[in-house]
Each structure stands twice: as structure tokens, then as C-alpha cells.
N, C-alpha and C positions, 0 to 999 in steps of 0.2 A: 925348292919346292915346285917351281914351275917346270923344272926338268922332269921331276917325278910324274907330274900331271901329264906332261907331253908323252912320256914313255908309256904311261897307263893308257892314254888315248890311242896311241899307235898299236899297242898290244890288243886292245879291244877291237879296233878296226880290222887288224890282221886276222883275228879269230873269227870275226863276222864274215870276212871275205872267204875264209877257208870253209865255212859252214854253209856256203851257198848251195842250194839244190842244183843238181845237174840233170838235164833231161836227155834220155836216151830213146831213140826212135827204133821200133822193132824192125829187124832185118828179116823180111819175109822169106828170103832164100835160105835162111838158117834157123827158122822157127817152125817147129812141128808139134802143134797140139795133137795129142792122140788119146784114144780111149780103149779100154780093154774090158772084156766081160767073158763069162763062161757060157759056152755054146753047147746046150743039151748034155752037159756033163762030160763031153768028149774032150774039149780043149778050151784054153783061153785064147780068144781072138783079139787082135789089136788092129785098129784102123786109125787113120790120121786125116787131118785137114791140110790142104795145100795153100790156103790163102789166109794170112793173119796180118792185122795191122794194130797200131796202138803205140803206147809209150810207157816208159818207166821213169819216174822221177826219184832220184836218190839224194839224200843229204846224209852222207856217211858220218860226218862229224857230229851232227845233231841226232843221228840214229833214227831217222825218219824216212819214209818213202811212200810212194803211191804207184799204182799200176792201173792202166786202162787198156784192156785187150778186146779186140773185136775179131771174131772168126767168121769167115764166109762159109756158111753151112753147106752150100752147094758145091764147095770144093772138097767135100768128103771123099776120101780115097780108100776104098776097101781092097783094091787090087782087081776088082771085077766091075765092069760098067753096069751090068744088070743089077747087081747088089747095091751099087751107088744110087741108082734110081729108086730101088725098093726102099731104102732107109730114108730117102728124101720125101717119101709119101706122107700123107696125113697121119697115119698110125704111128709114125716115128718122128722125124725132125720137122715135117711139114714146111719145107723150105719155101713153098709158094706164099705162105702167110707169115713165116718167121725166118727170114733169110740170114739172121746173124745170131751167134752166141756171144754174149759179152761177160766179161769179168771185170769188176771195178773194185779197187781196194785203196783205202788211205790209212790202213792199219797194218803197218809192217813192223814185226817184232824182231829185235836184234839180240844176239848174244855176243858180247864184246863188240867187235866192229863188223860182224857178219849177220845179214838178215837170215832168220830161221823160219819165219812163217808170214803168211799174208791172210788177213781176215777181210772178207768183202762179200759182194753180192754177185752171184752167178745167175745169169738169165738164159734159159733154154726154152724154146717154144713158147715164149711170152710169159713164162713163170719165173719169178725171181726168188731165190733162196739164199740165206747166208751160208757161206762155206769158209773153211780155213784150209789153205794149201800149205803143206809142209815143204819148205825149201830144202831139198836134199843135196843140192850142189849150187855154189855161187862163186863167181870170179869176175873181177874187173881188172883190166889192164889195157895198155895201148894195143890197138889192133895192128898186127905186124904187116898187113897188106894195105889196109885202108888209111893207116897213119892217123887215126883218131882214137879217142878213148872208147872202149867197148865193155859191155858186161854180158855175162851169160848166166843162166840159171836153169835148174830143173825143179819144178814144184808139182806136188801131187795131192790129190784128195779123192775121197770116195763118196759117191752119191747114189741115190736110188732113182732109177729112171722113171719109175711110176710116179714119183713126186713132181715130175716135169711133164705129166700127161703122155708118157711114152711107155706104158706098161704092157703093151701087146706081147703075148707069149711068155709072160712071167707065170710060173716059176721055171719053165723049161729052159728058157734063156734067162740068165741071172738078172735079177732086179738091180743088184749091186754092180756099179760101173766105176772103174778107176780112171780118173781123168788126170792127165799129165801135161804140163806146159813145159816143153823144151824150147827155151827162148834165147835168142841173142839180140842185142840192141846196141846201137852205136850213137855216140854223141855227135850231132850234126850242128856245128856252130852256125849262127845266122850269117847269111851271105850278103 
């Protein structure tokens, strides 16, 4: 009987150890949040941000997770310096008063052992709205060059920019904007 109790205790302890959350720090050099919209009916334009920070916490055994992402809005990259400045003005991102875009989620939905969506709060230009990002790609594995565990994902959602006080030129430039997080994050053990 004592042996059975000991085996049960070891099994419970081992399961708890395997279910520990793992924190992954965003790799800015391989993370590109981007947004796309229709421009005057001519084409869909896509622009990105070059500076992103934050973390992802995953407990794959428990099928839970959280995300905390911060985007430096002044790092917007349209491919043209003049347009970068234009969309940082008060009518659009207003980076002087609202230097960051944030997304915070502690509601990660899994299908089997894969996360499929994130529900959380998106803050742009000081306005916070609930959004759900569909995870269209997800993979964790040892990073072949960094020699640490790493995860990558693509997640997307659609918002109306007018709901974030950025409605200038609607409907000529589409109100609907597709936001995509293309993210890579690495597990950095404490040193």
C-alpha cells in the first residue's frame, strides 16, 4: 500500500512538473506585426512595424497560455519615409501621444495540443477593444542556431480603424484593416 501511495505521489509530481508554464521572450529580429487595408479601391496595401517586445507564456500540457505584446508605433515602416511620418500624425496613429500599440491576452484556446485563437484587449491610440486573433500557424521546437526552445506563430484579426479614432478618409481608404502578428519567441532561461 505504501508503495502504491509513493508511486501515485511520484506520478502526480511528474505530471505537475511537465505542466509548468514556459515563458518565451519575443525575438524582435524575427517578429513583424503588419496591417493591410484597401487603398482607394486600387490595391491592398501592407505595412509593418519594426520594433516589437513582449512575451508569450505557454502551458501546453494544461492547454493554457497568455500573450503580452507591445509595438513601438514610431517604428511603422511603409517603405516611404514621408508616408511613415504622415501616418504617425494626429489623424492616424498620433505617436506623439500614443507611442505604443498593445495586445494582452490570457485566453488562449486550444484544439488538441495546438493553440488556435487568442482573445484579449487591443489598444491603439489610447482606445482599448476586445478582439480575437485566429492563429493560422503555430510551431514550437528547439531553435537550431540559438540552442534553446522557441515558438513561432502567425495570428490575424480584422478591426475597423474608425473604432480607434483613426477614421480619416473612410470610405475611400477602407475602414476595415487586417492586423497580423508574425511572431517568433525564445525561451531564455534565468542566468
